[in-house]
HTML snippet that shows the backbone in 3Dmol.js (N, CA, C, O; Angstrom):
<script src="https://3Dmol.org/build/3Dmol-min.js"></script>
<div id="view" style="width:600px;height:400px;position:relative"></div>
<script>
const pdb = `
ATOM      1  N   UNK A   1      31.517-103.928 -35.202  1.00  0.00           N
ATOM      2  CA  UNK A   1      31.616-104.254 -35.471  1.00  0.00           C
ATOM      3  C   UNK A   1      30.954-105.222 -33.844  1.00  0.00           C
ATOM      4  O   UNK A   1      31.000-104.863 -32.667  1.00  0.00           O
ATOM      5  N   UNK A   2      30.562-106.111 -34.277  1.00  0.00           N
ATOM      6  CA  UNK A   2      29.656-106.809 -32.733  1.00  0.00           C
ATOM      7  C   UNK A   2      30.275-108.545 -32.401  1.00  0.00           C
ATOM      8  O   UNK A   2      30.348-109.502 -33.173  1.00  0.00           O
ATOM      9  N   UNK A   3      30.653-108.424 -30.923  1.00  0.00           N
ATOM     10  CA  UNK A   3      31.023-109.506 -30.755  1.00  0.00           C
ATOM     11  C   UNK A   3      30.786-110.610 -29.803  1.00  0.00           C
ATOM     12  O   UNK A   3      31.791-110.509 -29.099  1.00  0.00           O
ATOM     13  N   UNK A   4      30.047-111.688 -29.283  1.00  0.00           N
ATOM     14  CA  UNK A   4      29.510-112.008 -28.504  1.00  0.00           C
ATOM     15  C   UNK A   4      31.030-112.981 -27.449  1.00  0.00           C
ATOM     16  O   UNK A   4      31.854-113.875 -27.643  1.00  0.00           O
ATOM     17  N   UNK A   5      30.748-112.363 -26.733  1.00  0.00           N
ATOM     18  CA  UNK A   5      31.427-113.369 -24.743  1.00  0.00           C
ATOM     19  C   UNK A   5      31.400-114.545 -24.665  1.00  0.00           C
ATOM     20  O   UNK A   5      30.404-114.939 -24.058  1.00  0.00           O
ATOM     21  N   UNK A   6      32.545-115.891 -25.269  1.00  0.00           N
ATOM     22  CA  UNK A   6      31.950-116.908 -25.416  1.00  0.00           C
ATOM     23  C   UNK A   6      33.020-117.420 -24.129  1.00  0.00           C
ATOM     24  O   UNK A   6      33.269-118.573 -23.777  1.00  0.00           O
ATOM     25  N   UNK A   7      33.657-115.834 -23.453  1.00  0.00           N
ATOM     26  CA  UNK A   7      35.287-116.823 -22.250  1.00  0.00           C
ATOM     27  C   UNK A   7      35.236-115.526 -21.150  1.00  0.00           C
ATOM     28  O   UNK A   7      35.912-114.502 -21.255  1.00  0.00           O
ATOM     29  N   UNK A   8      34.374-115.797 -20.193  1.00  0.00           N
ATOM     30  CA  UNK A   8      34.533-114.713 -19.168  1.00  0.00           C
ATOM     31  C   UNK A   8      35.447-115.016 -18.376  1.00  0.00           C
ATOM     32  O   UNK A   8      35.702-113.922 -17.873  1.00  0.00           O
ATOM     33  N   UNK A   9      36.494-116.152 -17.657  1.00  0.00           N
ATOM     34  CA  UNK A   9      37.510-116.086 -17.342  1.00  0.00           C
ATOM     35  C   UNK A   9      37.992-115.109 -16.937  1.00  0.00           C
ATOM     36  O   UNK A   9      38.277-114.240 -17.761  1.00  0.00           O
ATOM     37  N   UNK A  10      38.348-114.813 -15.079  1.00  0.00           N
ATOM     38  CA  UNK A  10      38.875-113.717 -14.815  1.00  0.00           C
ATOM     39  C   UNK A  10      38.025-112.414 -14.733  1.00  0.00           C
ATOM     40  O   UNK A  10      38.244-111.413 -14.051  1.00  0.00           O
ATOM     41  N   UNK A  11      37.102-112.645 -15.512  1.00  0.00           N
ATOM     42  CA  UNK A  11      36.474-111.587 -15.624  1.00  0.00           C
ATOM     43  C   UNK A  11      34.713-111.408 -16.048  1.00  0.00           C
ATOM     44  O   UNK A  11      33.973-110.811 -16.831  1.00  0.00           O
ATOM     45  N   UNK A  12      34.689-112.557 -14.717  1.00  0.00           N
ATOM     46  CA  UNK A  12      33.199-112.593 -14.602  1.00  0.00           C
ATOM     47  C   UNK A  12      32.469-110.970 -14.145  1.00  0.00           C
ATOM     48  O   UNK A  12      31.425-110.694 -14.736  1.00  0.00           O
ATOM     49  N   UNK A  13      32.968-110.014 -13.201  1.00  0.00           N
ATOM     50  CA  UNK A  13      33.039-109.502 -13.178  1.00  0.00           C
ATOM     51  C   UNK A  13      31.838-108.338 -13.504  1.00  0.00           C
ATOM     52  O   UNK A  13      30.881-107.885 -12.876  1.00  0.00           O
ATOM     53  N   UNK A  14      32.617-108.047 -15.249  1.00  0.00           N
ATOM     54  CA  UNK A  14      32.976-107.063 -16.306  1.00  0.00           C
ATOM     55  C   UNK A  14      31.671-107.722 -17.013  1.00  0.00           C
ATOM     56  O   UNK A  14      30.479-107.415 -17.042  1.00  0.00           O
ATOM     57  N   UNK A  15      32.731-109.147 -17.768  1.00  0.00           N
ATOM     58  CA  UNK A  15      32.261-109.389 -19.227  1.00  0.00           C
ATOM     59  C   UNK A  15      30.995-110.988 -19.148  1.00  0.00           C
ATOM     60  O   UNK A  15      31.225-112.152 -18.822  1.00  0.00           O
ATOM     61  N   UNK A  16      29.704-110.307 -19.610  1.00  0.00           N
ATOM     62  CA  UNK A  16      28.990-111.368 -19.077  1.00  0.00           C
ATOM     63  C   UNK A  16      29.138-113.096 -20.839  1.00  0.00           C
ATOM     64  O   UNK A  16      28.935-112.907 -22.038  1.00  0.00           O
ATOM     65  N   UNK A  17      29.542-114.477 -20.127  1.00  0.00           N
ATOM     66  CA  UNK A  17      29.270-115.071 -21.186  1.00  0.00           C
ATOM     67  C   UNK A  17      26.937-114.879 -22.488  1.00  0.00           C
ATOM     68  O   UNK A  17      25.792-114.684 -22.079  1.00  0.00           O
ATOM     69  N   UNK A  18      27.616-115.127 -24.110  1.00  0.00           N
ATOM     70  CA  UNK A  18      26.573-114.600 -24.422  1.00  0.00           C
ATOM     71  C   UNK A  18      26.137-113.465 -24.557  1.00  0.00           C
ATOM     72  O   UNK A  18      25.049-113.514 -25.132  1.00  0.00           O
ATOM     73  N   UNK A  19      26.449-112.430 -24.308  1.00  0.00           N
ATOM     74  CA  UNK A  19      26.086-111.170 -24.459  1.00  0.00           C
ATOM     75  C   UNK A  19      27.155-110.681 -25.820  1.00  0.00           C
ATOM     76  O   UNK A  19      28.074-111.301 -26.356  1.00  0.00           O
ATOM     77  N   UNK A  20      26.778-109.766 -26.002  1.00  0.00           N
ATOM     78  CA  UNK A  20      27.161-108.677 -27.574  1.00  0.00           C
ATOM     79  C   UNK A  20      27.538-107.778 -26.887  1.00  0.00           C
ATOM     80  O   UNK A  20      27.162-107.244 -25.843  1.00  0.00           O
ATOM     81  N   UNK A  21      28.808-107.586 -28.001  1.00  0.00           N
ATOM     82  CA  UNK A  21      29.800-106.261 -27.214  1.00  0.00           C
ATOM     83  C   UNK A  21      29.729-105.011 -28.866  1.00  0.00           C
ATOM     84  O   UNK A  21      29.755-105.311 -30.059  1.00  0.00           O
ATOM     85  N   UNK A  22      29.683-104.333 -28.530  1.00  0.00           N
ATOM     86  CA  UNK A  22      30.185-103.296 -29.816  1.00  0.00           C
ATOM     87  C   UNK A  22      31.735-102.848 -28.694  1.00  0.00           C
ATOM     88  O   UNK A  22      32.044-102.576 -27.533  1.00  0.00           O
ATOM     89  N   UNK A  23      32.491-103.096 -30.539  1.00  0.00           N
ATOM     90  CA  UNK A  23      33.971-103.342 -30.694  1.00  0.00           C
ATOM     91  C   UNK A  23      34.110-102.057 -30.846  1.00  0.00           C
ATOM     92  O   UNK A  23      33.443-101.605 -31.777  1.00  0.00           O
ATOM     93  N   UNK A  24      34.900-101.117 -30.115  1.00  0.00           N
ATOM     94  CA  UNK A  24      35.391 -99.470 -30.607  1.00  0.00           C
ATOM     95  C   UNK A  24      36.691 -99.631 -31.646  1.00  0.00           C
ATOM     96  O   UNK A  24      37.046 -99.214 -32.748  1.00  0.00           O
ATOM     97  N   UNK A  25      37.170-100.504 -30.579  1.00  0.00           N
ATOM     98  CA  UNK A  25      38.986-100.193 -31.722  1.00  0.00           C
ATOM     99  C   UNK A  25      39.416-101.744 -31.290  1.00  0.00           C
ATOM    100  O   UNK A  25      39.295-102.394 -30.252  1.00  0.00           O
ATOM    101  N   UNK A  26      39.935-101.991 -32.505  1.00  0.00           N
ATOM    102  CA  UNK A  26      41.214-103.235 -32.036  1.00  0.00           C
ATOM    103  C   UNK A  26      42.941-102.552 -31.649  1.00  0.00           C
ATOM    104  O   UNK A  26      43.505-101.596 -32.180  1.00  0.00           O
ATOM    105  N   UNK A  27      43.384-103.375 -30.654  1.00  0.00           N
ATOM    106  CA  UNK A  27      44.971-102.863 -30.586  1.00  0.00           C
ATOM    107  C   UNK A  27      45.608-103.819 -30.051  1.00  0.00           C
ATOM    108  O   UNK A  27      44.775-104.156 -29.209  1.00  0.00           O
ATOM    109  N   UNK A  28      46.098-104.212 -29.972  1.00  0.00           N
ATOM    110  CA  UNK A  28      47.711-105.782 -30.050  1.00  0.00           C
ATOM    111  C   UNK A  28      46.971-107.203 -28.943  1.00  0.00           C
ATOM    112  O   UNK A  28      46.942-107.720 -27.827  1.00  0.00           O
ATOM    113  N   UNK A  29      46.357-107.236 -30.694  1.00  0.00           N
ATOM    114  CA  UNK A  29      45.192-108.722 -30.598  1.00  0.00           C
ATOM    115  C   UNK A  29      44.216-108.296 -29.342  1.00  0.00           C
ATOM    116  O   UNK A  29      43.505-109.142 -28.800  1.00  0.00           O
ATOM    117  N   UNK A  30      44.228-107.470 -29.089  1.00  0.00           N
ATOM    118  CA  UNK A  30      42.904-106.948 -28.367  1.00  0.00           C
ATOM    119  C   UNK A  30      41.799-106.375 -28.402  1.00  0.00           C
ATOM    120  O   UNK A  30      41.982-105.282 -28.938  1.00  0.00           O
ATOM    121  N   UNK A  31      40.278-106.566 -28.003  1.00  0.00           N
ATOM    122  CA  UNK A  31      38.654-105.624 -28.854  1.00  0.00           C
ATOM    123  C   UNK A  31      39.051-104.658 -27.690  1.00  0.00           C
ATOM    124  O   UNK A  31      39.483-105.091 -26.621  1.00  0.00           O
ATOM    125  N   UNK A  32      38.845-103.030 -28.008  1.00  0.00           N
ATOM    126  CA  UNK A  32      38.737-102.595 -27.120  1.00  0.00           C
ATOM    127  C   UNK A  32      36.591-101.964 -27.044  1.00  0.00           C
ATOM    128  O   UNK A  32      36.046-101.170 -27.810  1.00  0.00           O
ATOM    129  N   UNK A  33      36.115-102.531 -26.153  1.00  0.00           N
ATOM    130  CA  UNK A  33      35.095-102.089 -25.920  1.00  0.00           C
ATOM    131  C   UNK A  33      34.435-101.225 -26.219  1.00  0.00           C
ATOM    132  O   UNK A  33      34.976-100.147 -25.971  1.00  0.00           O
ATOM    133  N   UNK A  34      32.941-101.102 -26.899  1.00  0.00           N
ATOM    134  CA  UNK A  34      32.400 -99.341 -26.412  1.00  0.00           C
ATOM    135  C   UNK A  34      32.446 -99.499 -24.955  1.00  0.00           C
ATOM    136  O   UNK A  34      33.076-100.407 -24.414  1.00  0.00           O
ATOM    137  N   UNK A  35      32.030 -98.948 -24.563  1.00  0.00           N
ATOM    138  CA  UNK A  35      32.233 -98.888 -22.511  1.00  0.00           C
ATOM    139  C   UNK A  35      33.055 -99.061 -21.720  1.00  0.00           C
ATOM    140  O   UNK A  35      33.032 -98.948 -20.495  1.00  0.00           O
ATOM    141  N   UNK A  36      34.000 -99.410 -22.560  1.00  0.00           N
ATOM    142  CA  UNK A  36      35.510 -99.626 -21.509  1.00  0.00           C
ATOM    143  C   UNK A  36      36.722 -98.971 -22.098  1.00  0.00           C
ATOM    144  O   UNK A  36      36.917 -98.422 -23.183  1.00  0.00           O
ATOM    145  N   UNK A  37      37.457 -99.191 -21.078  1.00  0.00           N
ATOM    146  CA  UNK A  37      39.054 -98.252 -21.338  1.00  0.00           C
ATOM    147  C   UNK A  37      39.470 -99.685 -21.251  1.00  0.00           C
ATOM    148  O   UNK A  37      38.882-100.205 -22.199  1.00  0.00           O
ATOM    149  N   UNK A  38      40.081-100.507 -20.706  1.00  0.00           N
ATOM    150  CA  UNK A  38      40.586-101.548 -21.604  1.00  0.00           C
ATOM    151  C   UNK A  38      40.387-102.679 -21.785  1.00  0.00           C
ATOM    152  O   UNK A  38      39.546-103.261 -21.099  1.00  0.00           O
ATOM    153  N   UNK A  39      41.365-103.574 -23.122  1.00  0.00           N
ATOM    154  CA  UNK A  39      41.451-104.175 -24.251  1.00  0.00           C
ATOM    155  C   UNK A  39      41.146-105.279 -23.588  1.00  0.00           C
ATOM    156  O   UNK A  39      41.793-105.545 -22.575  1.00  0.00           O
ATOM    157  N   UNK A  40      39.915-106.293 -24.108  1.00  0.00           N
ATOM    158  CA  UNK A  40      39.904-108.110 -23.857  1.00  0.00           C
ATOM    159  C   UNK A  40      40.705-108.801 -25.072  1.00  0.00           C
ATOM    160  O   UNK A  40      40.747-108.425 -26.244  1.00  0.00           O
ATOM    161  N   UNK A  41      41.205-109.692 -24.596  1.00  0.00           N
ATOM    162  CA  UNK A  41      41.837-110.625 -26.010  1.00  0.00           C
ATOM    163  C   UNK A  41      40.638-110.997 -26.272  1.00  0.00           C
ATOM    164  O   UNK A  41      39.562-111.155 -25.696  1.00  0.00           O
ATOM    165  N   UNK A  42      41.437-111.170 -28.034  1.00  0.00           N
ATOM    166  CA  UNK A  42      39.920-111.907 -29.049  1.00  0.00           C
ATOM    167  C   UNK A  42      40.107-113.548 -28.855  1.00  0.00           C
ATOM    168  O   UNK A  42      39.396-114.284 -29.539  1.00  0.00           O
ATOM    169  N   UNK A  43      40.622-113.858 -28.355  1.00  0.00           N
ATOM    170  CA  UNK A  43      39.803-114.985 -27.873  1.00  0.00           C
ATOM    171  C   UNK A  43      38.553-115.622 -26.648  1.00  0.00           C
ATOM    172  O   UNK A  43      37.990-116.670 -26.332  1.00  0.00           O
ATOM    173  N   UNK A  44      38.603-114.576 -26.379  1.00  0.00           N
ATOM    174  CA  UNK A  44      37.727-114.714 -25.576  1.00  0.00           C
ATOM    175  C   UNK A  44      35.563-113.900 -26.152  1.00  0.00           C
ATOM    176  O   UNK A  44      34.465-113.814 -25.603  1.00  0.00           O
ATOM    177  N   UNK A  45      36.147-113.568 -27.412  1.00  0.00           N
ATOM    178  CA  UNK A  45      34.924-113.374 -28.441  1.00  0.00           C
ATOM    179  C   UNK A  45      34.606-114.103 -29.644  1.00  0.00           C
ATOM    180  O   UNK A  45      35.537-114.797 -30.056  1.00  0.00           O
ATOM    181  N   UNK A  46      33.492-114.135 -30.349  1.00  0.00           N
ATOM    182  CA  UNK A  46      33.688-114.698 -31.480  1.00  0.00           C
ATOM    183  C   UNK A  46      32.754-113.593 -32.362  1.00  0.00           C
ATOM    184  O   UNK A  46      31.733-113.068 -31.920  1.00  0.00           O
ATOM    185  N   UNK A  47      33.029-113.480 -33.007  1.00  0.00           N
ATOM    186  CA  UNK A  47      32.584-112.510 -34.106  1.00  0.00           C
ATOM    187  C   UNK A  47      30.710-112.323 -34.549  1.00  0.00           C
ATOM    188  O   UNK A  47      30.196-113.338 -35.017  1.00  0.00           O
ATOM    189  N   UNK A  48      30.334-111.805 -34.482  1.00  0.00           N
ATOM    190  CA  UNK A  48      28.711-112.151 -34.733  1.00  0.00           C
ATOM    191  C   UNK A  48      28.074-111.062 -35.865  1.00  0.00           C
ATOM    192  O   UNK A  48      27.661-109.917 -35.681  1.00  0.00           O
ATOM    193  N   UNK A  49      28.179-112.089 -37.456  1.00  0.00           N
ATOM    194  CA  UNK A  49      27.530-112.420 -38.841  1.00  0.00           C
ATOM    195  C   UNK A  49      26.030-111.527 -38.067  1.00  0.00           C
ATOM    196  O   UNK A  49      25.598-111.926 -36.985  1.00  0.00           O
ATOM    197  N   UNK A  50      25.472-110.496 -38.692  1.00  0.00           N
ATOM    198  CA  UNK A  50      23.755-109.961 -38.412  1.00  0.00           C
ATOM    199  C   UNK A  50      23.617-111.090 -39.787  1.00  0.00           C
ATOM    200  O   UNK A  50      24.454-111.125 -40.688  1.00  0.00           O
ATOM    201  N   UNK A  51      22.331-112.021 -39.726  1.00  0.00           N
ATOM    202  CA  UNK A  51      21.919-112.776 -40.625  1.00  0.00           C
ATOM    203  C   UNK A  51      20.999-112.210 -40.759  1.00  0.00           C
ATOM    204  O   UNK A  51      20.310-111.586 -39.952  1.00  0.00           O
ATOM    205  N   UNK A  52      20.830-112.528 -42.709  1.00  0.00           N
ATOM    206  CA  UNK A  52      19.923-111.986 -43.676  1.00  0.00           C
ATOM    207  C   UNK A  52      19.345-111.661 -43.801  1.00  0.00           C
ATOM    208  O   UNK A  52      19.109-112.416 -44.744  1.00  0.00           O
ATOM    209  N   UNK A  53      17.893-110.535 -43.806  1.00  0.00           N
ATOM    210  CA  UNK A  53      16.303-111.147 -43.997  1.00  0.00           C
ATOM    211  C   UNK A  53      15.749-111.355 -45.202  1.00  0.00           C
ATOM    212  O   UNK A  53      15.661-110.537 -46.118  1.00  0.00           O
ATOM    213  N   UNK A  54      15.377-112.465 -45.179  1.00  0.00           N
ATOM    214  CA  UNK A  54      15.105-113.205 -46.090  1.00  0.00           C
ATOM    215  C   UNK A  54      13.338-113.239 -46.619  1.00  0.00           C
ATOM    216  O   UNK A  54      12.776-114.130 -45.981  1.00  0.00           O
ATOM    217  N   UNK A  55      12.422-112.569 -47.522  1.00  0.00           N
ATOM    218  CA  UNK A  55      11.390-112.767 -47.078  1.00  0.00           C
ATOM    219  C   UNK A  55      10.246-114.170 -48.112  1.00  0.00           C
ATOM    220  O   UNK A  55      10.636-114.809 -49.090  1.00  0.00           O
ATOM    221  N   UNK A  56       9.166-114.239 -47.594  1.00  0.00           N
ATOM    222  CA  UNK A  56       8.625-115.324 -47.939  1.00  0.00           C
ATOM    223  C   UNK A  56       7.948-115.173 -48.875  1.00  0.00           C
ATOM    224  O   UNK A  56       7.330-116.126 -49.350  1.00  0.00           O
ATOM    225  N   UNK A  57       7.858-113.595 -49.541  1.00  0.00           N
ATOM    226  CA  UNK A  57       6.648-113.557 -51.221  1.00  0.00           C
ATOM    227  C   UNK A  57       5.477-113.572 -50.451  1.00  0.00           C
ATOM    228  O   UNK A  57       4.695-112.776 -50.972  1.00  0.00           O
ATOM    229  N   UNK A  58       5.180-113.885 -49.860  1.00  0.00           N
ATOM    230  CA  UNK A  58       2.875-113.934 -49.016  1.00  0.00           C
ATOM    231  C   UNK A  58       3.492-111.997 -48.492  1.00  0.00           C
ATOM    232  O   UNK A  58       4.458-111.285 -48.215  1.00  0.00           O
ATOM    233  N   UNK A  59       2.266-112.051 -48.644  1.00  0.00           N
ATOM    234  CA  UNK A  59       2.006-110.917 -48.527  1.00  0.00           C
ATOM    235  C   UNK A  59       0.116-110.849 -47.111  1.00  0.00           C
ATOM    236  O   UNK A  59      -0.922-111.492 -47.264  1.00  0.00           O
ATOM    237  N   UNK A  60       0.343-110.172 -46.344  1.00  0.00           N
ATOM    238  CA  UNK A  60      -0.608-110.764 -45.622  1.00  0.00           C
ATOM    239  C   UNK A  60      -1.264-109.816 -45.358  1.00  0.00           C
ATOM    240  O   UNK A  60      -0.785-108.995 -44.576  1.00  0.00           O
ATOM    241  N   UNK A  61      -2.458-109.623 -45.865  1.00  0.00           N
ATOM    242  CA  UNK A  61      -3.904-109.219 -45.679  1.00  0.00           C
ATOM    243  C   UNK A  61      -4.249-107.804 -44.198  1.00  0.00           C
ATOM    244  O   UNK A  61      -3.925-108.106 -43.050  1.00  0.00           O
ATOM    245  N   UNK A  62      -4.783-106.636 -44.433  1.00  0.00           N
ATOM    246  CA  UNK A  62      -4.406-106.485 -43.252  1.00  0.00           C
ATOM    247  C   UNK A  62      -6.577-106.398 -43.305  1.00  0.00           C
ATOM    248  O   UNK A  62      -7.213-106.223 -42.266  1.00  0.00           O
TER     249      UNK A  62
END
`;
const viewer = $3Dmol.createViewer("view");
viewer.addModel(pdb, "pdb");
viewer.setStyle({}, {cartoon: {color: "spectrum"}});
viewer.zoomTo();
viewer.render();
</script>
């Protein structure tokens, strides 16, 4: 799962608002992010839904 940081209060030296992070595990209402050993409160993030790719049906001539 991918999450986006929406609040880095008290974590500004670690997390960047707007950046996306991969979740390695969930524990005690926290996300354990890839590359980090400690958990971060889930309220600091929003889940990123990957957009579905839509095709216009047009074929581009080479």
